[in-house]
FIDREN-603776 format. One record per atom (N, C-alpha, C, O, CB): x, y, z. Coordinates in steps of 0.2 Angstrom, whole numbers, padded with zeros to 4 digits, always signed. Glycine has a CB too. Layout:
residues N
XYZ/...
This chain:
residues 188
+0551+0564+0474/+0551+0558+0469/+0544+0559+0466/+0539+0559+0469/+0552+0552+0473/+0544+0558+0459/+0538+0558+0456/+0534+0551+0456/+0537+0546+0458/+0539+0560+0448/+0528+0551+0454/+0524+0545+0454/+0527+0539+0450/+0527+0534+0452/+0517+0546+0452/+0530+0541+0444/+0533+0536+0440/+0538+0532+0443/+0539+0526+0443/+0535+0539+0433/+0543+0536+0446/+0549+0533+0450/+0546+0529+0456/+0549+0524+0457/+0553+0539+0452/+0541+0531+0459/+0538+0528+0465/+0536+0521+0463/+0537+0516+0466/+0533+0532+0468/+0532+0521+0457/+0529+0515+0454/+0535+0510+0452/+0534+0504+0454/+0524+0516+0449/+0540+0513+0449/+0545+0509+0446/+0549+0506+0452/+0551+0500+0452/+0550+0513+0442/+0550+0510+0457/+0554+0507+0463/+0550+0502+0467/+0552+0497+0469/+0555+0513+0468/+0543+0503+0467/+0539+0497+0470/+0539+0491+0466/+0539+0486+0469/+0532+0500+0471/+0539+0492+0459/+0539+0486+0455/+0546+0482+0456/+0546+0476+0456/+0538+0488+0448/+0551+0486+0456/+0558+0483+0457/+0558+0479+0464/+0561+0474+0464/+0563+0489+0457/+0556+0482+0469/+0556+0479+0476/+0552+0473+0476/+0554+0468+0478/+0554+0484+0481/+0546+0473+0473/+0541+0468+0473/+0544+0462+0468/+0544+0456+0470/+0535+0470+0470/+0548+0464+0463/+0551+0459+0458/+0556+0455+0462/+0557+0449+0460/+0554+0463+0452/+0560+0458+0466/+0565+0455+0469/+0562+0450+0474/+0565+0444+0474/+0570+0460+0473/+0557+0452+0478/+0554+0447+0483/+0551+0441+0479/+0551+0436+0481/+0549+0451+0487/+0547+0443+0474/+0543+0438+0470/+0548+0433+0467/+0547+0427+0467/+0539+0442+0464/+0554+0435+0464/+0558+0431+0461/+0561+0426+0466/+0562+0420+0465/+0564+0435+0457/+0563+0429+0472/+0566+0424+0477/+0561+0419+0479/+0562+0413+0480/+0568+0429+0483/+0554+0421+0481/+0549+0417+0483/+0548+0411+0477/+0548+0405+0479/+0543+0420+0484/+0547+0414+0471/+0546+0409+0466/+0551+0404+0465/+0550+0398+0464/+0545+0413+0459/+0558+0406+0465/+0563+0401+0464/+0563+0396+0469/+0565+0390+0468/+0570+0405+0464/+0562+0398+0476/+0562+0393+0481/+0557+0388+0480/+0558+0382+0481/+0562+0397+0488/+0551+0391+0479/+0545+0387+0479/+0545+0382+0473/+0543+0376+0473/+0538+0391+0478/+0548+0385+0467/+0548+0380+0461/+0553+0375+0462/+0552+0369+0460/+0551+0385+0455/+0559+0376+0466/+0564+0371+0467/+0561+0366+0472/+0563+0360+0471/+0570+0374+0471/+0556+0368+0476/+0553+0363+0481/+0547+0359+0477/+0543+0355+0481/+0551+0366+0487/+0545+0361+0471/+0539+0358+0468/+0533+0361+0470/+0528+0357+0470/+0540+0351+0468/+0532+0367+0473/+0526+0369+0476/+0523+0375+0472/+0519+0379+0475/+0528+0372+0483/+0523+0375+0465/+0521+0380+0461/+0513+0380+0462/+0510+0386+0462/+0523+0380+0454/+0510+0374+0462/+0502+0374+0462/+0500+0377+0469/+0495+0381+0469/+0500+0367+0461/+0503+0375+0474/+0501+0378+0481/+0502+0385+0481/+0498+0389+0484/+0505+0374+0486/+0508+0388+0478/+0509+0395+0478/+0504+0398+0474/+0502+0404+0476/+0516+0396+0475/+0502+0395+0468/+0496+0399+0464/+0490+0400+0468/+0487+0405+0468/+0495+0394+0458/+0488+0395+0472/+0482+0395+0476/+0483+0400+0482/+0479+0404+0483/+0480+0388+0479/+0489+0400+0485/+0490+0405+0490/+0490+0412+0488/+0488+0417+0491/+0497+0403+0494/+0493+0413+0482/+0493+0420+0479/+0486+0422+0477/+0485+0428+0478/+0498+0419+0472/+0482+0418+0474/+0475+0419+0473/+0472+0421+0479/+0468+0426+0479/+0471+0413+0469/+0473+0418+0485/+0470+0419+0491/+0472+0426+0494/+0468+0430+0496/+0471+0414+0496/+0478+0427+0493/+0481+0434+0495/+0478+0440+0491/+0476+0445+0493/+0489+0434+0494/+0477+0438+0484/+0474+0443+0480/+0467+0445+0482/+0465+0450+0482/+0474+0441+0473/+0463+0439+0484/+0456+0440+0486/+0456+0444+0492/+0452+0448+0493/+0453+0433+0487/+0461+0443+0497/+0461+0446+0503/+0462+0454+0502/+0459+0458+0506/+0466+0443+0508/+0467+0455+0498/+0468+0462+0496/+0462+0466+0493/+0461+0471+0495/+0474+0463+0491/+0458+0462+0489/+0452+0465+0486/+0447+0466+0491/+0443+0471+0491/+0450+0461+0480/+0446+0461+0496/+0440+0461+0500/+0441+0465+0507/+0436+0466+0510/+0439+0454+0502/+0447+0466+0509/+0449+0469+0515/+0452+0476+0515/+0458+0477+0514/+0453+0464+0519/+0448+0481+0517/+0450+0488+0518/+0455+0488+0523/+0460+0492+0523/+0444+0493+0519/+0454+0484+0529/+0458+0484+0534/+0465+0482+0532/+0470+0485+0534/+0456+0480+0540/+0466+0477+0528/+0472+0474+0526/+0476+0479+0522/+0482+0481+0522/+0471+0468+0522/+0472+0482+0517/+0475+0488+0513/+0478+0493+0517/+0483+0496+0516/+0470+0490+0508/+0474+0495+0522/+0476+0500+0527/+0482+0498+0531/+0487+0503+0532/+0470+0502+0532/+0483+0492+0533/+0489+0490+0537/+0495+0490+0532/+0500+0492+0535/+0488+0483+0539/+0494+0489+0526/+0500+0489+0521/+0502+0496+0520/+0508+0497+0519/+0498+0485+0515/+0498+0501+0519/+0499+0507+0516/+0500+0513+0522/+0504+0517+0521/+0494+0509+0512/+0497+0512+0528/+0497+0517+0533/+0504+0517+0536/+0506+0512+0539/+0492+0516+0537/+0507+0523+0537/+0513+0524+0541/+0512+0524+0548/+0516+0524+0552/+0517+0530+0539/+0505+0524+0550/+0503+0524+0557/+0505+0518+0561/+0505+0518+0567/+0496+0526+0558/+0505+0512+0557/+0507+0506+0560/+0514+0505+0561/+0518+0506+0556/+0504+0500+0556/+0516+0503+0567/+0524+0501+0568/+0526+0495+0564/+0522+0491+0562/+0525+0501+0575/+0532+0494+0564/+0535+0488+0561/+0532+0482+0565/+0530+0477+0562/+0543+0488+0561/+0532+0483+0571/+0530+0477+0575/+0523+0475+0574/+0521+0470+0574/+0532+0479+0583/+0519+0481+0574/+0512+0480+0573/+0510+0476+0566/+0507+0472+0565/+0508+0486+0573/+0514+0479+0561/+0513+0476+0554/+0516+0468+0554/+0512+0464+0551/+0517+0480+0549/+0521+0467+0557/+0524+0461+0558/+0519+0456+0561/+0518+0450+0559/+0531+0461+0561/+0517+0458+0567/+0512+0453+0571/+0506+0452+0566/+0503+0446+0566/+0510+0456+0577/+0503+0457+0563/+0497+0457+0559/+0498+0452+0553/+0494+0448+0552/+0494+0463+0557/+0504+0453+0550/+0505+0449+0544/+0506+0442+0546/+0505+0437+0542/+0511+0452+0540/+0510+0441+0552/+0511+0434+0554/+0504+0430+0555/+0503+0425+0554/+0515+0434+0560/+0500+0434+0559/+0493+0431+0560/+0489+0429+0554/+0486+0424+0554/+0489+0436+0565/+0490+0434+0549/+0486+0433+0543/+0489+0427+0539/+0485+0423+0537/+0487+0439+0538/+0496+0426+0539/+0499+0421+0536/+0497+0414+0539/+0496+0409+0535/+0507+0422+0536/+0497+0414+0545/+0495+0408+0549/+0487+0406+0548/+0486+0401+0546/+0496+0409+0557/+0483+0411+0548/+0476+0410+0547/+0475+0408+0540/+0470+0403+0539/+0472+0417+0548/+0478+0410+0535/+0477+0408+0528/+0481+0402+0526/+0480+0399+0521/+0480+0414+0523/+0485+0399+0531/+0489+0393+0529/+0494+0394+0524/+0495+0390+0520/+0484+0388+0527/+0497+0400+0524/+0503+0401+0519/+0509+0397+0520/+0510+0395+0526/+0504+0409+0519/+0512+0395+0515/+0518+0391+0516/+0524+0395+0520/+0523+0401+0520/+0521+0389+0509/+0528+0392+0522/+0534+0395+0526/+0537+0400+0522/+0539+0405+0525/+0538+0390+0529/+0539+0398+0516/+0542+0403+0512/+0539+0409+0511/+0542+0415+0512/+0544+0399+0505/+0532+0409+0509/+0528+0415+0508/+0527+0419+0514/+0528+0425+0515/+0522+0413+0505/+0526+0415+0520/+0525+0418+0526/+0531+0422+0529/+0531+0428+0531/+0522+0413+0532/+0537+0419+0528/+0543+0422+0530/+0545+0428+0526/+0548+0433+0528/+0549+0417+0530/+0543+0427+0519/+0544+0433+0515/+0540+0439+0517/+0542+0445+0517/+0543+0431+0508/+0534+0438+0519/+0529+0443+0521/+0532+0446+0528/+0531+0452+0529/+0522+0441+0522/+0534+0442+0532/+0537+0445+0539/+0543+0449+0537/+0544+0454+0540/+0539+0439+0543/+0547+0446+0533/+0553+0450+0531/+0551+0457+0528/+0554+0462+0529/+0558+0446+0526/+0546+0457+0523/+0544+0463+0520/+0541+0468+0526/+0543+0474+0526/+0538+0462+0515/+0538+0465+0531/+0536+0469+0536/+0541+0472+0540/+0541+0478+0542/+0531+0465+0541/+0546+0468+0542/+0552+0471+0546/+0556+0476+0542/+0559+0480+0545/+0557+0465+0548/+0556+0476+0535/+0559+0481+0531/+0555+0486+0529/+0557+0490+0525/+0562+0477+0525/+0549+0487+0532/+0544+0492+0530/+0542+0492+0522/+0542+0497+0519/+0546+0499+0532/+0542+0486+0519/+0540+0485+0512/+0534+0482+0511/+0532+0480+0505/+0546+0481+0509/+0529+0481+0516/+0523+0478+0515/+0518+0482+0509/+0514+0479+0507/+0519+0477+0521/+0520+0488+0508/+0516+0492+0504/+0517+0489+0497/+0512+0491+0492/+0519+0499+0504/+0522+0485+0495/+0522+0482+0488/+0519+0476+0488/+0519+0472+0483/+0530+0482+0487/+0515+0473+0493/+0512+0467+0493/+0507+0466+0486/+0507+0461+0483/+0507+0466+0499/+0503+0471+0484/+0499+0470+0478/+0503+0469+0472/+0502+0465+0468/+0495+0477+0477/+0509+0472+0472/+0513+0471+0466/+0517+0464+0466/+0518+0461+0461/+0519+0477+0465/+0518+0462+0473/+0521+0456+0474/+0516+0450+0471/+0518+0446+0468/+0523+0455+0481/+0510+0451+0473/+0505+0446+0471/+0504+0446+0463/+0504+0441+0460/+0498+0448+0474/+0504+0452+0460/+0504+0452+0453/+0510+0449+0449/+0509+0445+0444/+0503+0459+0450/+0516+0450+0452/+0522+0447+0449/+0522+0440+0450/+0525+0436+0446/+0528+0451+0452/+0520+0438+0456/+0520+0430+0457/+0515+0427+0452/+0517+0422+0449/+0518+0429+0464/+0509+0430+0451/+0504+0427+0447/+0507+0427+0440/+0506+0422+0436/+0498+0432+0447/+0511+0432+0438/+0514+0432+0431/+0519+0427+0430/+0519+0423+0425/+0517+0439+0430/+0523+0426+0435/+0528+0421+0435/+0525+0414+0435/+0527+0409+0431/+0533+0421+0441/+0520+0413+0439/+0517+0406+0439/+0513+0405+0432/+0514+0399+0429/+0511+0406+0445/+0510+0410+0429/+0507+0409+0423/+0512+0407+0417/+0511+0403+0413/+0503+0415+0421/+0518+0411+0418/+0523+0410+0413/+0526+0402+0414/+0527+0399+0409/+0529+0415+0414/+0527+0400+0420/+0529+0393+0421/+0524+0388+0418/+0526+0383+0416/+0530+0392+0429/+0518+0390+0419/+0513+0385+0416/+0511+0386+0409/+0507+0382+0406/+0506+0386+0421/+0514+0391+0406/+0512+0392+0399/+0505+0395+0398/+0502+0394+0393/+0513+0386+0395/+0503+0399+0403/+0497+0402+0403/+0497+0410+0401/+0502+0413+0402/+0493+0401+0409/+0492+0412+0399/+0491+0419+0398/+0484+0421+0400/+0479+0417+0399/+0493+0421+0390/+0483+0427+0402/+0476+0429+0404/+0474+0435+0399/+0477+0439+0398/+0476+0432+0412/+0468+0433+0397/+0465+0438+0393/+0460+0442+0397/+0456+0440+0400/+0461+0434+0387/+0460+0449+0396/+0456+0453+0399/+0450+0455+0394/+0451+0457+0389/+0459+0460+0401/+0444+0453+0396/+0438+0453+0392/+0433+0458+0395/+0431+0456+0401/+0435+0446+0390/+0431+0463+0392/+0426+0467+0394/+0420+0467+0389/+0421+0468+0383/+0428+0475+0395/+0414+0465+0391/+0409+0464+0386/+0403+0468+0389/+0402+0470+0395/+0407+0457+0386/+0398+0469+0384/+0392+0473+0385/+0387+0470+0390/+0384+0473+0394/+0389+0476+0379/+0387+0463+0389/+0383+0459+0393/+0387+0453+0395/+0392+0451+0392/+0376+0456+0390/+0385+0450+0401/+0389+0444+0403/+0389+0438+0398/+0384+0437+0395/+0386+0441+0410/+0395+0435+0397/+0396+0430+0392/+0393+0424+0395/+0394+0422+0401/+0404+0429+0390/+0390+0420+0391/+0388+0413+0394/+0394+0408+0394/+0399+0410+0392/+0383+0410+0389/+0393+0403+0397/+0399+0398+0398/+0401+0396+0391/+0407+0395+0390/+0396+0392+0402/+0396+0394+0387/+0398+0392+0380/+0402+0398+0376/+0407+0396+0373/+0392+0390+0376/+0400+0404+0377/+0404+0409+0374/+0411+0410+0377/+0416+0411+0373/+0400+0416+0375/+0411+0409+0383/+0418+0409+0386/+0422+0404+0384/+0428+0405+0383/+0417+0409+0394/+0420+0398+0383/+0423+0392+0381/+0426+0393+0374/+0432+0392+0372/+0419+0386+0382/+0421+0396+0369/+0423+0397+0363/+0429+0402+0362/+0434+0401+0358/+0417+0399+0358/+0428+0408+0366/+0433+0413+0366/+0440+0410+0369/+0445+0412+0366/+0430+0419+0370/+0439+0407+0374/+0446+0404+0377/+0449+0399+0372/+0455+0400+0371/+0444+0399+0383/+0445+0395+0368/+0448+0391+0363/+0451+0394+0357/+0457+0393+0355/+0442+0386+0360/+0447+0400+0355/+0450+0404+0349/+0456+0407+0351/+0461+0407+0347/+0445+0409+0347/+0457+0410+0357/+0463+0414+0360/+0468+0409+0361/+0474+0411+0359/+0461+0418+0366/+0467+0403+0363/+0472+0398+0364/+0475+0396+0357/+0481+0395+0357/+0469+0392+0368/+0471+0395+0352/+0473+0393+0346/+0478+0399+0343/+0483+0397+0340/+0468+0392+0341/+0476+0405+0344/+0480+0411+0341/+0487+0412+0345/+0492+0413+0342/+0476+0417+0342/+0486+0411+0352/+0492+0412+0356/+0497+0406+0357/+0503+0407+0358/+0490+0415+0363/+0494+0400+0356/+0498+0394+0357/+0499+0393+0365/+0503+0389+0367/+0505+0395+0354/+0495+0396+0369/+0496+0395+0376/+0489+0394+0379/+0484+0395+0376/+0499+0402+0380/+0489+0391+0385/+0483+0390+0389/+0480+0397+0391/+0484+0402+0393/+0484+0386+0395/+0474+0399+0390/+0471+0405+0391/+0466+0405+0397/+0462+0401+0397/+0468+0408+0384/+0467+0410+0401/+0462+0411+0407/+0459+0417+0405/+0462+0422+0403/+0466+0411+0414/+0452+0418+0406/+0448+0424+0405/+0447+0427+0411/+0446+0424+0416/+0442+0422+0401/+0448+0434+0411/+0446+0438+0417/+0441+0443+0414/+0443+0448+0410/+0453+0442+0420/+0435+0441+0415/+0429+0445+0412/+0426+0450+0417/+0426+0450+0423/+0424+0440+0410/+0423+0455+0413/+0419+0460+0417/+0414+0463+0412/+0415+0463+0406/+0424+0466+0420/+0409+0466+0415/+0404+0469+0410/+0404+0476+0411/+0405+0479+0416/+0397+0466+0413/+0403+0480+0405/+0403+0487+0404/+0397+0488+0400/+0398+0488+0393/+0410+0490+0402/+0391+0490+0402/+0386+0491+0398/+0387+0497+0393/+0383+0497+0388/+0379+0492+0402/+0391+0501+0395/+0393+0507+0391/+0396+0505+0384/+0396+0509+0379/+0398+0511+0394/+0398+0499+0383/+0400+0497+0376/+0394+0496+0371/+0396+0495+0365/+0404+0490+0377/+0388+0496+0374/+0382+0495+0370/+0381+0488+0367/+0376+0484+0368/+0382+0500+0364/+0386+0485+0364/+0387+0478+0362/+0394+0476+0360/+0398+0481+0360/+0382+0477+0355/+0395+0470+0359/+0402+0468+0357/+0406+0467+0363/+0404+0467+0369/+0405+0472+0352/+0413+0467+0362/+0417+0466+0367/+0424+0469+0366/+0426+0471+0360/+0418+0459+0369/+0428+0470+0371/+0435+0472+0370/+0439+0466+0373/+0438+0464+0379/+0437+0479+0374/+0444+0464+0370/+0448+0458+0372/+0456+0461+0372/+0458+0463+0367/+0448+0452+0368/+0459+0460+0378/+0466+0462+0378/+0470+0455+0380/+0468+0452+0385/+0467+0468+0384/+0474+0454+0376/+0478+0448+0377/+0486+0450+0376/+0488+0451+0370/+0477+0442+0372/+0489+0450+0381/+0496+0453+0381/+0496+0460+0378/+0492+0464+0381/+0501+0449+0376/+0500+0462+0373/+0500+0468+0370/+0495+0469+0365/+0494+0475+0362/+0507+0470+0368/+0491+0464+0363/+0486+0465+0358/+0479+0467+0361/+0477+0464+0366/+0486+0458+0354/+0476+0471+0357/+0469+0473+0359/+0464+0472+0353/+0466+0475+0348/+0469+0480+0363/+0459+0469+0354/+0454+0469+0349/+0447+0472+0352/+0445+0470+0357/+0452+0461+0347/+0445+0477+0349/+0439+0481+0351/+0434+0480+0346/+0434+0484+0340/+0441+0489+0352/+0429+0476+0347/+0423+0475+0343/+0417+0478+0346/+0411+0476+0344/+0422+0468+0341/+0418+0483+0350/+0412+0486+0354/+0408+0490+0349/+0411+0494+0345/+0414+0489+0360/+0402+0491+0350/+0398+0495+0346/+0400+0503+0348/+0400+0507+0343/+0390+0494+0348/+0401+0504+0354/+0404+0511+0356/+0410+0513+0352/+0410+0518+0349/+0405+0511+0364/+0414+0508+0351/+0420+0510+0347/+0419+0511+0340/+0421+0516+0337/+0425+0504+0348/+0414+0507+0337/+0412+0508+0330/+0409+0514+0329/+0409+0517+0324/+0408+0502+0328/+0404+0516+0334/+0401+0522+0333/+0406+0528+0334/+0405+0533+0330/+0395+0523+0339/+0411+0528+0338/+0416+0533+0338/+0419+0534+0332/+0421+0539+0330/+0420+0532+0344/+0421+0528+0329/+0425+0528+0322/+0420+0531+0317/+0423+0535+0313/+0427+0521+0320/+0414+0530+0317/+0409+0532+0312/+0409+0540+0313/+0408+0544+0308/+0403+0529+0313/+0408+0542+0319/+0408+0549+0321/+0414+0553+0318/+0413+0558+0316/+0406+0550+0328/+0420+0550+0320/+0426+0553+0317/+0426+0554+0310/+0428+0559+0307/+0432+0550+0320/+0424+0549+0306/+0424+0548+0299/+0419+0554+0296/+0420+0557+0291/+0422+0541+0296/+0413+0555+0300/+0408+0560+0298/+0411+0567+0298/+0410+0571+0294/+0402+0559+0301/+0415+0568+0304/+0418+0574+0305/+0423+0576+0300/+0423+0582+0297/+0421+0575+0312/+0427+0571+0297/+0432+0572+0292/+0428+0574+0286/+0431+0578+0282/+0436+0566+0291/+0423+0571+0284/+0419+0572+0278/+0416+0579+0278/+0416+0583+0273/+0414+0567+0276/+0412+0581+0284/+0409+0587+0284/+0413+0592+0286/+0410+0598+0286/+0403+0586+0290/
């Protein structure tokens, strides 16, 4: 199986679990709680190498994975729906798709709330005022509530790169220098 098929299969598996969780939670009016729990799971995935190892390593048995994920769900105070889904994923040896499950739940929650996340990379950290202005401008353009996911890349020299859905605006100095360099090559 090639990598593309493996990723596609993982997305498909995660999508089925995410849709089931989202539908149940939405029916019960628990989307806000699910949003917080999903953010907590995302943070745990980023912060814990042990958790990532538990999910991906074939060295852990189903029983070990199930007990560990049950303990984690209890410690994190996850809803019964989400906790039971994680236990089911462990018993089916599907915990490896947890990162994709988190992303797909976040996407469904954002869609339900009419939100979109803009990925913003800037040469220096944006001030609160700059972030508010950018959020407001992007909200006006998209007609949705915009959340910023910001990071700094000093290699941009100046300016920023903004990705909103399928659109990308690159106003970085690095990009402008690269365009200028290409134009000079064509002339010379």
